[in-house]
C-alpha positions, 0 to 999 in steps of 0.5 A: 505486465504493463502499468495499469492506467485504467480506473483504480475504483474498478480494481477495488470493485473487482476485489470487493474491498476498499484498497484506498487507491483514490485517496480521500474519496475512499473515505466518503459515501462516493466510494465506488465499492459502496455505490457499485457493489457488484464485480465490474463487467457484464456478468458481475453479479454471476461472477460474485456468486460463482464458487471460486476454485482453489487456484482462483482464491490463491490468484485473487489474493495475490492480485489484491495484495499487488494492487494494494501496494501498487506493484507489478508481477516482477516486483512482487515476485522478487519481494516474495523471493526475498521474504522466502529467504528470511527466517520465519513465516514467508507470508508474514515476511512478505507483508512486513517487507511491503509495509517497509517500502519507502512509498508505503511509509510516506503514505502511512505517515500522511504526507500523501493521500494515496500510495500513487501520490506517495510514489510520485513524491519519492520519485521527484526527490521531495522525501528525505531519509535521515536527511538525504534524498532518496528517489527509490519508492522500493527502498526499505526503511530501517528502525530509527530511520527519520523520514521527512519532507524536503524543506523546499517541498513543505510548501506544496499544497498537496502535502499540507492537505494530506497532513490535515486529513491524515487523522482519518487514516490513523497512524500505525503504532510502529511509526511516529510523526511530527506534523509541524516539522513535516517529519516522522520516524520508524519506531519499530518494524511492523508485526503481522498483527499490526497489519489490519488489512484483511489478507490471507497471505497463506494463499499467496505462499501456496500459489508460488509453491505450485 
């Protein structure tokens, strides 16, 4: 699947859920999910009222999670395969692996206003893990890993503005941050009940088990 270059607000409207892909705009009354509640397309209202099939529900859930974390199909399937090989529930393992991605951690800590911005910061070597450069957005962080902004990059206005508005998002309990030093730490791995986004991961497991 090629990279999506269209309106990200359209993706939120399709899922009928705020995916927070637009940064600060998602926290205002200009959010497209609120101003345009119908599913995008000529027959949006009819599509919203139509009863989904079992396969449709499973596919919809997978698409929602893929868009939420900004993954393409191949990346998502590889992550699912890794989750299936781990002990425990595959669905919960999948979400925990996605939360542990470096780009997601950078976003959760407030160094970026959206996941796309966080991925760009990582790609451009603005982020350090334990004092070392890492430009791989999919890198999985470990407990006690220190995530920080490179000293030369701390003057970037985008990062400063993001940290100032980070309070609206809230910081997950499994992360800690020191905004003054532009650094944070992974206190523990996230647990399933700490991932508050409405996701029914069992649908994804059923879809890939077909």
